C-alpha positions as CSV (number, residue, x, y, z in Angstrom):
1,M,-68.6,0.7,47.9
2,I,-69.9,3.4,50.2
3,T,-72.7,4.1,47.8
4,A,-73.8,0.4,47.9
5,L,-73.6,0.5,51.7
6,I,-75.7,3.7,51.9
7,G,-78.2,2.2,49.6
8,A,-78.5,-1.1,51.5
9,L,-78.9,0.8,54.8
10,G,-81.4,3.2,53.3
11,H,-79.4,6.3,54.5
12,N,-80.3,8.4,51.5
13,P,-83.6,10.0,52.3
14,R,-84.3,10.8,48.6
15,K,-83.9,7.1,47.5
16,G,-84.7,5.1,50.6
17,P,-83.4,1.5,50.9
18,H,-82.2,0.0,47.7
19,G,-79.7,-2.7,47.0
20,S,-78.6,-5.3,49.5
21,M,-75.8,-6.3,51.8
22,Q,-74.8,-8.8,49.0
23,D,-74.3,-5.8,46.7
24,V,-72.0,-4.3,49.4
25,Q,-70.1,-7.6,49.7
26,R,-69.6,-7.7,45.9
27,E,-68.3,-4.2,46.0
28,L,-65.8,-5.0,48.8
29,L,-64.6,-8.1,46.9
30,D,-64.1,-6.0,43.8
31,V,-61.9,-3.6,45.9
32,A,-59.9,-6.6,47.3
33,A,-59.5,-8.1,43.8
34,G,-58.4,-4.8,42.4
35,A,-55.8,-4.4,45.2
36,L,-54.4,-7.9,44.7
37,L,-54.2,-7.4,40.9
38,A,-52.3,-4.1,41.5
39,V,-49.8,-5.9,43.7
40,A,-49.4,-8.6,41.1
41,H,-48.8,-5.9,38.5
42,L,-46.0,-4.4,40.7
43,H,-44.2,-7.7,40.3
44,A,-45.0,-8.4,36.7
45,Q,-41.4,-7.8,35.5
46,D,-39.8,-9.7,38.4
47,A,-37.8,-12.8,37.3
48,R,-39.6,-14.8,40.0
49,P,-42.8,-13.0,41.0
50,P,-44.1,-13.8,44.5
51,D,-47.2,-15.8,45.1
52,I,-49.8,-13.1,45.8
53,T,-51.7,-15.4,48.1
54,V,-48.6,-15.9,50.2
55,L,-48.1,-12.1,50.3
56,L,-51.7,-11.7,51.4
57,A,-51.4,-14.3,54.1
58,E,-48.2,-12.7,55.5
59,H,-49.9,-9.3,55.5
60,I,-52.9,-10.7,57.4
61,E,-50.5,-12.2,60.0
62,Q,-48.7,-8.9,60.4
63,V,-52.0,-7.0,60.8
64,A,-53.3,-9.6,63.3
65,E,-50.1,-9.4,65.3
66,R,-50.2,-5.5,65.4
67,S,-53.8,-5.5,66.4
68,G,-53.3,-8.2,69.1
69,I,-55.5,-10.8,67.5
70,K,-54.5,-14.3,66.4
71,A,-54.3,-14.8,62.6
72,P,-56.3,-17.6,61.1
73,Q,-54.4,-20.9,60.7
């Protein structure tokens, strides 16, 4: 992800700008997907695995509360 960002911003003097912010976005979404799949894997053997989207929404609410911002409705 950092490599994509460095490329998009052109912060490598040997290579100059390459790639795009869309490439950075794709990398960030890959990281998010990987994290969500890892959480799902943690619950793979549970008799009633939780809904990962509910876990994510609850986590976002907790982070928003800790940071003093309102969570999206």
